[in-house]
C-alpha positions in Angstrom: -41.8 -4.0 0.1 -40.0 -6.4 2.2 -37.6 -5.5 5.1 -34.6 -7.3 3.1 -35.5 -5.3 -0.4 -35.8 -2.1 2.0 -32.1 -3.0 3.3 -30.7 -3.8 0.1 -32.1 -0.2 -1.9 -30.9 1.6 0.9 -27.5 0.4 0.3 -27.5 0.7 -3.8 -28.8 4.7 -2.9 -26.4 5.3 -0.1 -23.1 6.9 -0.4 -20.4 3.9 -1.5 -18.3 2.7 1.1 -15.1 3.7 -1.5 -14.5 6.6 -0.5 -16.0 8.6 -4.0 -19.1 10.4 -3.4 -21.0 8.8 -5.6 -24.0 6.5 -4.1 -22.9 2.6 -4.3 -25.4 1.8 -7.5 -23.3 3.8 -10.0 -20.1 2.9 -8.3 -19.0 0.0 -6.6 -22.2 -2.2 -6.0 -23.9 -4.4 -8.1 -26.5 -5.4 -6.2 -24.6 -8.9 -5.3 -21.1 -7.4 -3.9 -18.9 -5.3 -3.5 -16.0 -4.6 -5.8 -13.3 -1.6 -6.3 -11.4 -1.8 -9.4 -7.9 -1.1 -9.5 -6.6 2.4 -10.7 -5.8 3.0 -14.8 -2.1 4.4 -14.6 -0.3 3.5 -17.4 2.8 4.5 -17.0 4.3 2.1 -20.2 1.2 4.1 -22.7 2.9 7.1 -22.1 4.2 8.7 -25.6 8.1 9.0 -25.4 9.6 12.4 -24.5 13.0 12.1 -22.9 15.2 11.1 -19.8 15.8 12.0 -16.7 18.8 10.8 -15.3 17.4 10.1 -11.5 13.8 9.0 -12.7 14.0 5.1 -12.0 11.4 4.6 -14.5 13.3 6.7 -17.3 14.1 3.5 -19.4 9.8 4.3 -20.2 11.3 7.2 -21.9 8.5 9.3 -21.4 10.2 10.9 -18.4 9.2 14.9 -18.5 11.7 17.0 -16.7 12.1 18.0 -13.7 13.5 16.0 -11.5 10.6 16.7 -8.6 11.0 15.6 -4.9 9.2 12.4 -4.2 7.5 11.9 -1.1 9.6 8.4 0.6 5.9 7.6 2.3 2.9 9.6 0.7 2.5 13.1 2.4 -0.9 12.3 2.8 -0.2 9.1 4.3 2.0 11.1 6.6 -0.5 13.3 8.1 -3.1 10.7 9.0 -0.7 8.4 10.6 0.8 12.0 12.7 -3.3 12.9 13.5 -2.6 15.8 15.9 0.5 15.1 17.1 4.2 15.0 15.3 5.4 12.7 12.6 9.0 11.2 13.6 11.4 8.3 11.3 13.6 6.1 13.2 15.8 2.9 12.2 17.0 4.6 8.8 21.4 4.2 8.2 21.9 7.8 8.8 20.5 7.9 12.3 22.0 6.4 15.3 20.9 3.3 16.5 17.3 3.6 19.2 17.1 7.6 17.8 14.2 8.9 17.0 13.8 12.1 14.4 11.1 14.1 14.4 10.2 15.6 10.3 7.7 18.0 8.9 5.3 15.9 6.6 6.7 17.3 3.3 10.3 16.8 4.4 10.7 12.8 3.9 11.9 13.3 0.2 14.3 12.1 -2.5 14.9 12.5 -6.2 13.6 9.4 -7.7 11.1 10.4 -9.9 10.4 12.7 -12.8 7.5 15.4 -12.6 5.2 13.1 -15.2 6.0 10.2 -13.8 5.3 11.7 -10.2 2.1 13.0 -11.2 1.4 8.9 -12.8 1.2 6.9 -9.8 -0.5 9.9 -7.8 -3.6 7.6 -7.7 -1.7 5.2 -5.8 -1.0 8.4 -3.0 -4.8 8.1 -3.1 -5.7 4.6 -2.2 -3.0 4.2 0.6 -4.4 7.8 2.3 -7.9 6.1 2.4 -6.9 3.1 3.5 -4.5 3.9 6.1 -7.5 6.9 7.4 -10.4 3.8 7.3 -7.9 1.5 9.2 -6.6 4.0 11.6 -10.6 5.0 12.6 -11.6 1.7 13.1 -9.3 0.8 15.5 -9.0 3.7 17.2 -12.8 4.8 18.3 -16.1 2.6 17.9 -18.6 5.0 15.9 -21.2 2.2 15.2 -21.4 0.3 11.7 -18.6 1.1 9.4 -17.2 -0.2 5.9 -14.4 1.0 3.8 -13.8 -0.3 0.5 -10.5 0.1 -1.1 -8.9 -1.7 -4.7 -5.9 -4.0 -2.6 -3.8 -3.2 -5.8 -3.8 -0.1 -5.3 -2.6 -0.7 -1.9 0.1 -3.3 -3.4 1.7 -0.8 -6.1 1.7 1.7 -2.9 3.6 -0.2 -0.7 5.9 -1.0 -3.8 6.1 2.5 -4.7 7.2 3.3 -1.2 10.1 0.3 -1.1 11.0 1.6 -4.4 11.7 4.9 -3.0 13.3 4.2 -0.2 15.5 1.7 -1.7 16.8 4.0 -4.9 17.5 7.3 -2.1 19.3 4.6 -0.3 16.9 4.5 2.8 17.5 0.7 3.7 19.9 -1.1 5.2 20.9 -4.1 6.8 21.9 -3.0 10.2 23.7 0.3 9.9 24.6 -1.3 6.1 22.9 1.1 3.3 21.7 -1.7 0.9 22.4 -0.7 -3.1 18.3 -0.7 -3.8 18.2 -3.9 -6.1 15.2 -6.0 -5.7 15.5 -9.0 -7.0 12.9 -8.6 -9.6 14.3 -5.6 -10.5 13.3 -5.6 -14.2 9.4 -6.3 -13.4 9.6 -4.1 -11.0 7.9 -1.0 -13.6 5.6 -3.8 -15.2 4.4 -4.9 -11.1 3.4 -0.9 -11.0 1.9 -0.3 -14.4 -0.5 -3.2 -14.3 -1.5 -5.7 -11.1 -1.7 -8.3 -13.7 1.7 -8.7 -14.2 2.2 -9.2 -10.7 4.4 -12.8 -11.2 1.9 -16.0 -9.9 2.3 -16.5 -5.9 3.2 -12.4 -5.0 1.8 -9.9 -3.6 0.2 -9.3 0.0 0.3 -11.7 2.7 -1.7 -11.0 6.3 0.6 -12.9 9.3 -1.8 -12.6 11.5 -5.1 -14.6 11.8 -8.0 -14.2 13.8 -7.7 -14.5 17.6 -3.9 -13.1 17.4 -2.7 -10.1 19.6 -2.0 -6.6 18.4 -0.5 -3.5 19.4 -2.6 -1.2 18.3 -0.3 1.9 17.7 -0.4 4.7 14.6 3.6 4.0 13.5 3.7 1.9 9.5 6.6 -0.1 9.7 9.2 -1.6 7.0 11.7 -3.9 6.4 13.5 -5.4 3.9 14.1 -8.9 3.2 17.0 -9.8 1.7 18.2 -12.6 -0.4 22.8 -14.1 -0.6 23.4 -11.3 -2.9 21.4 -8.4 -1.1 18.7 -8.1 -4.0 15.7 -7.2 -1.8 12.8 -10.1 -2.3 10.1 -9.1 -0.4 8.9 -6.3 2.8 7.8 -7.2 6.0 5.6 -4.9 7.1 3.5 -3.3 10.2 0.7 -1.3 9.9 -1.3 0.3 12.5 0.0 -2.8 14.6 -0.9 -5.3 11.9 1.6 -7.6 10.2 2.2 -7.9 6.6 5.1 -8.5 3.8 4.8 -7.5 0.6 6.1 -10.6 -1.5 7.6 -9.9 -5.0 8.4 -13.0 -6.6 6.5 -16.3 -6.5 5.7 -18.0 -3.3 8.7 -20.8 -2.5 7.3 -22.1 1.1 11.1 -23.8 1.9 12.5 -20.5 1.6 9.3 -18.3 3.4 8.3 -21.2 5.2 7.0 -17.8 7.7 4.2 -17.0 4.8 3.2 -20.8 4.8 -0.1 -19.8 7.1 -0.8 -16.2 6.2 -3.2 -14.9 4.3 -2.5 -14.6 1.0 -3.7 -11.0 -0.7 -6.4 -10.3 2.5 -10.5 -9.9 1.7 -11.4 -8.3 4.0 -10.5 -6.6 7.3 -12.8 -7.1 10.1 -12.7 -4.7 13.8 -14.9 -5.7 16.7 -15.9 -4.3 19.2 -18.8 -5.2 22.1 -21.7 -3.6 20.6 -20.6 -2.9 17.0 -18.6 -4.1 14.1 -16.5 -2.3 11.3 -14.5 -3.8 8.2 -12.6 -2.4 5.5 -13.3 -4.5 2.5 -10.1 -4.8 -0.2 -10.9 -6.1 -3.5 -8.9 -8.1 -5.7 -9.1 -9.1 -9.6 -6.7 -12.4 -9.7 -9.6 -14.6 -10.5 -9.4 -16.0 -6.9 -11.4 -16.7 -3.5 -10.0 -13.8 -0.9 
């Protein structure tokens, strides 16, 4: 057997980098390329039952009471960010300027989803935890060649879910004034959470950094709403562990968003290089584009 074939067989029969604990050939590798499918959530296909007043998915009519304490930032992601230290928050309208408050990981909750819809969206929490944990590990220490694989659509939808929870709980503000929580595409938010194919053309995740840009490596997740003249949220500026992104929730208009003109739309790979090794995080997309 030739060396190239031996390497290919080793990859096929090795662990899948998506973290499933399956071998690659039975999971996300077809012998030529890696692809992690987006989670099928299907909140819009749930059977009708009832509506719970505080659930932001109540219009679907498939709520199951009671209302549940949804983490604004998934508890599993908070635990990744804090590591062996503490978790602190800042920049919220109920905090003083420049004040940071230390919280227990399970404390940052809001009553905005019923039990059923909270459970339905839970796969996005798992995808976000793996994304954050892999990226944080690669940035903080060199441990040889490493590869992680995630669905970019699941990361996008987790970011949207997080922004939605922060908005409806009045934890997003312009200056010190809380925003209403309305999104410019509010009528489409549930469709966008339900299925990646429902995102408008050009909407989605943009990386605002390019190869060679300097970054400040820190274990933080920062979120800033970008609004229109009516204070409706159109996009969210993000800093994820020192890397800059924007989640655009409507079609791209480069005259309106000139800072996205040179941004990388739906990045296919984040590469972290050290003097003796390289690690990479691959993001799979199903939109028919080259990434």
